[in-house]
Structures are given as structure tokens and as C-alpha cells.
N, CA, C and O of each residue as an XYZ file, in Angstrom:
332
protein
N       0.847     -1.178      0.000
C       0.000      0.000      0.000
C       0.896      1.246      0.000
O       1.934      1.284      0.661
N       0.473      2.254     -0.751
C       1.256      3.483     -0.827
C       1.166      4.261      0.483
O       0.128      4.263      1.144
N       2.232      4.901      0.837
C       2.257      5.710      2.054
C       1.958      7.169      1.720
O       2.164      7.617      0.592
N       1.472      7.897      2.715
C       1.220      9.340      2.646
C       0.185      9.747      1.601
O       0.244     10.862      1.082
N      -0.756      8.871      1.287
C      -1.828      9.265      0.365
C      -3.182      9.322      1.064
O      -4.152      9.831      0.503
N      -3.249      8.802      2.284
C      -4.510      8.774      3.007
C      -4.579      9.925      4.016
O      -3.561     10.294      4.601
N      -5.770     10.493      4.221
C      -5.900     11.548      5.232
C      -5.744     10.968      6.640
O      -5.939      9.773      6.860
N      -5.398     11.819      7.562
C      -5.208     11.401      8.954
C      -6.579     11.126      9.565
O      -7.457     11.988      9.551
N      -6.753      9.926     10.097
C      -7.997      9.519     10.756
C      -7.766      9.595     12.258
O      -6.973      8.830     12.806
N      -8.454     10.513     12.922
C      -8.151     10.797     14.320
C      -9.422     11.135     15.091
O     -10.487     11.319     14.501
N      -9.300     11.215     16.418
C     -10.412     11.641     17.263
C     -10.627     13.129     17.072
O      -9.672     13.906     17.082
N     -11.889     13.534     16.895
C     -12.253     14.941     16.702
C     -13.487     15.233     17.555
O     -14.381     14.396     17.678
N     -13.523     16.418     18.134
C     -14.686     16.867     18.903
C     -15.558     17.713     17.988
O     -15.081     18.665     17.372
N     -16.840     17.363     17.901
C     -17.824     18.155     17.167
C     -18.686     18.865     18.197
O     -19.224     18.228     19.102
N     -18.822     20.185     18.066
C     -19.582     20.975     19.038
C     -20.703     21.723     18.340
O     -20.473     22.444     17.368
N     -21.925     21.546     18.845
C     -23.106     22.226     18.334
C     -23.126     23.647     18.889
O     -23.130     23.835     20.105
N     -23.139     24.646     18.011
C     -23.103     26.039     18.444
C     -24.410     26.497     19.067
O     -24.401     27.423     19.878
N     -25.531     25.884     18.718
C     -26.818     26.302     19.256
C     -27.058     25.782     20.669
O     -27.527     26.520     21.535
N     -26.739     24.519     20.898
C     -27.054     23.921     22.196
C     -25.834     23.759     23.100
O     -25.985     23.542     24.303
N     -24.641     23.861     22.545
C     -23.443     23.658     23.341
C     -23.076     22.186     23.497
O     -22.072     21.869     24.134
N     -23.863     21.293     22.932
C     -23.625     19.860     23.001
C     -22.376     19.511     22.201
O     -22.191     19.996     21.085
N     -21.523     18.672     22.773
C     -20.298     18.260     22.091
C     -20.148     16.753     22.203
O     -20.533     16.147     23.203
N     -19.580     16.158     21.156
C     -19.325     14.727     21.182
C     -18.034     14.436     20.431
O     -17.620     15.181     19.543
N     -17.409     13.319     20.820
C     -16.160     12.924     20.188
C     -16.409     11.728     19.288
O     -17.105     10.784     19.661
N     -15.832     11.782     18.107
C     -15.868     10.675     17.166
C     -14.593     10.721     16.347
O     -13.794     11.648     16.477
N     -14.410      9.739     15.521
C     -13.220      9.718     14.668
C     -13.585     10.273     13.301
O     -14.661      9.992     12.772
N     -12.679     11.064     12.734
C     -12.949     11.719     11.462
C     -11.644     12.097     10.775
O     -10.580     12.133     11.392
N     -11.755     12.379      9.480
C     -10.610     12.876      8.715
C     -10.727     14.368      8.441
O      -9.928     14.924      7.688
N     -11.710     15.018      9.043
C     -11.934     16.449      8.811
C     -10.742     17.248      9.332
O     -10.162     16.918     10.366
N     -10.389     18.298      8.602
C      -9.271     19.138      9.033
C      -9.809     20.391      9.711
O     -10.784     20.986      9.252
N      -9.183     20.777     10.781
C      -9.589     21.950     11.540
C      -8.370     22.558     12.226
O      -7.400     21.862     12.527
N      -8.433     23.848     12.463
C      -7.317     24.542     13.104
C      -7.549     24.751     14.599
O      -6.606     25.025     15.342
N      -8.806     24.622     15.044
C      -9.133     24.843     16.452
C      -8.967     23.561     17.257
O      -9.094     22.458     16.726
N      -8.681     23.722     18.545
C      -8.567     22.580     19.453
C      -9.353     22.873     20.717
O      -9.703     24.018     21.003
N      -9.623     21.811     21.469
C     -10.341     21.937     22.728
C      -9.844     20.855     23.676
O      -9.461     19.768     23.244
N      -9.854     21.160     24.976
C      -9.495     20.164     25.974
C     -10.776     19.410     26.327
O     -11.764     20.008     26.752
N     -10.745     18.085     26.146
C     -11.919     17.247     26.358
C     -11.996     16.803     27.808
O     -11.115     17.133     28.602
N     -13.028     16.067     28.162
C     -13.286     15.628     29.534
C     -12.159     14.775     30.108
O     -11.975     14.729     31.325
N     -11.410     14.107     29.251
C     -10.319     13.254     29.725
C      -9.018     14.034     29.950
O      -8.003     13.450     30.328
N      -9.047     15.352     29.718
C      -7.884     16.198     29.939
C      -6.965     16.324     28.738
O      -5.997     17.084     28.779
N      -7.250     15.592     27.670
C      -6.416     15.656     26.465
C      -6.964     16.711     25.506
O      -8.144     17.058     25.545
N      -6.090     17.205     24.656
C      -6.464     18.222     23.671
C      -6.782     17.540     22.338
O      -6.008     16.718     21.849
N      -7.947     17.900     21.753
C      -8.397     17.311     20.504
C      -8.769     18.412     19.517
O      -9.073     19.531     19.930
N      -8.750     18.111     18.219
C      -9.226     19.069     17.217
C     -10.727     19.325     17.435
O     -11.472     18.418     17.805
N     -11.152     20.563     17.199
C     -12.551     20.957     17.388
C     -13.145     21.386     16.062
O     -12.546     22.168     15.324
N     -14.336     20.866     15.761
C     -15.081     21.288     14.587
C     -16.454     21.742     15.055
O     -17.178     20.973     15.687
N     -16.820     22.988     14.751
C     -18.096     23.551     15.187
C     -19.160     23.318     14.114
O     -18.924     23.546     12.928
N     -20.338     22.858     14.553
C     -21.452     22.602     13.642
C     -22.635     23.468     14.036
O     -22.807     23.802     15.208
N     -23.445     23.829     13.063
C     -24.619     24.669     13.309
C     -25.777     23.874     13.898
O     -26.516     24.383     14.740
N     -25.936     22.626     13.459
C     -27.079     21.810     13.876
C     -26.605     20.399     14.179
O     -25.802     19.824     13.445
N     -27.117     19.854     15.273
C     -26.868     18.451     15.610
C     -28.189     17.846     16.070
O     -29.229     18.501     16.021
N     -28.143     16.609     16.512
C     -29.366     15.956     16.974
C     -29.917     16.613     18.237
O     -31.088     16.416     18.563
N     -29.113     17.381     18.948
C     -29.577     18.057     20.167
C     -30.259     19.392     19.876
O     -30.916     19.947     20.757
N     -30.115     19.922     18.649
C     -30.735     21.210     18.352
C     -31.663     21.175     17.147
O     -32.399     22.135     16.916
N     -31.647     20.092     16.370
C     -32.506     20.016     15.187
C     -33.954     19.784     15.625
O     -34.208     18.898     16.440
N     -34.912     20.562     15.099
C     -36.305     20.449     15.517
C     -36.900     19.047     15.364
O     -37.743     18.650     16.168
N     -36.484     18.305     14.366
C     -37.033     16.962     14.178
C     -36.664     16.053     15.341
O     -37.501     15.294     15.827
N     -35.420     16.126     15.786
C     -34.952     15.249     16.852
C     -35.351     15.737     18.238
O     -35.485     14.929     19.157
N     -35.539     17.026     18.406
C     -35.905     17.549     19.721
C     -37.406     17.531     19.955
O     -37.855     17.744     21.082
N     -38.196     17.280     18.908
C     -39.644     17.218     19.052
C     -40.309     18.575     19.018
O     -41.483     18.689     19.373
N     -39.601     19.600     18.603
C     -40.180     20.941     18.558
C     -40.567     21.352     17.146
O     -40.892     22.513     16.899
N     -40.533     20.387     16.209
C     -40.899     20.738     14.835
C     -42.390     21.033     14.758
O     -43.192     20.457     15.493
N     -42.737     21.922     13.876
C     -44.125     22.339     13.728
C     -44.700     21.709     12.468
O     -44.174     21.889     11.370
N     -45.758     20.987     12.641
C     -46.438     20.354     11.517
C     -47.663     21.194     11.166
O     -48.423     21.604     12.043
N     -47.836     21.435      9.901
C     -48.985     22.203      9.436
C     -50.164     21.249      9.310
O     -50.055     20.190      8.693
N     -51.285     21.634      9.898
C     -52.486     20.808      9.837
C     -53.127     20.980      8.467
O     -53.638     22.052      8.145
N     -53.099     19.933      7.671
C     -53.634     20.014      6.309
C     -55.000     19.352      6.190
O     -55.580     19.324      5.105
N     -55.521     18.821      7.289
C     -56.805     18.143      7.235
C     -57.897     19.136      6.871
O     -58.050     20.172      7.518
N     -58.645     18.817      5.842
C     -59.781     19.636      5.447
C     -59.460     20.797      4.539
O     -60.374     21.539      4.180
N     -58.242     20.995      4.153
C     -57.901     22.131      3.293
C     -58.518     21.995      1.910
O     -58.997     22.976      1.341
N     -58.510     20.786      1.368
C     -59.105     20.581      0.044
C     -60.605     20.811      0.118
O     -61.185     21.468     -0.747
N     -61.228     20.269      1.152
C     -62.678     20.451      1.319
C     -63.028     21.925      1.512
O     -64.018     22.407      0.961
N     -62.232     22.626      2.279
C     -62.471     24.053      2.502
C     -62.350     24.823      1.185
O     -63.164     25.702      0.901
N     -61.343     24.495      0.387
C     -61.162     25.142     -0.905
C     -62.347     24.854     -1.820
O     -62.870     25.763     -2.465
N     -62.772     23.594     -1.879
C     -63.886     23.204     -2.748
C     -65.175     23.898     -2.337
O     -65.939     24.339     -3.195
N     -65.425     23.999     -1.042
C     -66.626     24.684     -0.558
C     -66.589     26.168     -0.873
O     -67.618     26.756     -1.203
N     -65.444     26.766     -0.779
C     -65.313     28.195     -1.030
C     -65.540     28.540     -2.497
O     -66.134     29.571     -2.812
N     -65.066     27.672     -3.396
C     -65.119     27.981     -4.818
C     -66.089     27.092     -5.609
O     -66.020     27.063     -6.837
N     -66.976     26.379     -4.940
C     -67.879     25.478     -5.650
C     -68.904     26.252     -6.492
O     -69.395     25.721     -7.488
N     -69.229     27.468     -6.122
C     -70.199     28.259     -6.881
C     -69.601     28.846     -8.154
O     -70.344     29.333     -9.006
N     -68.289     28.811     -8.303
C     -67.654     29.349     -9.475
C     -67.661     28.370    -10.655
O     -67.375     28.756    -11.788
N     -67.987     27.112    -10.385
C     -68.035     26.127    -11.476
C     -69.194     26.451    -12.392
O     -70.244     26.893    -11.926
N     -69.026     26.241    -13.674
C     -70.091     26.528    -14.640
C     -70.598     25.282    -15.256
O     -71.499     25.330    -16.094
């Protein structure tokens, strides 16, 4: 196998900017920032806008539009316009 052609696969901390939630996983992402993790070691930090702790679908705060009866309401409103 050729050497020096693969990206560095290492532990990286991903931090959600909205909720402050952070988790460690392995990744090849490159970043210039670092953070000291719970174990006292310093790891690369990658900041994300949305994670499972802040996304409305996963937190249960998503808003669903009630579409029940919209077609019937439209038909009733415009039924007199039919010729």
C-alpha cells in the first residue's frame, strides 16, 4: 500500500453552536481549532450549526402544518364558481 496518500484519521470533537452539546468521534476532517476534552487531552474541534440536540425533528419541537380539510375548505369556497 502506498504511504502518505490517506488523510489522517483521528479523534475529533464536534460541538453544536446552538445547544453547546459536544461529542467525540473519529474523522478525517481538518480543523485549526482545538479543545481540551473531559479526559484532559487536547483534541481538534469542529463547530457545527445543527446536531441531533438542536434540530427540531430530533428535539420534538418541529411544527407540523395541519392540512386536514384544506381541500374540502377550498372546494366549498369555490364550488359556486363552477359553470
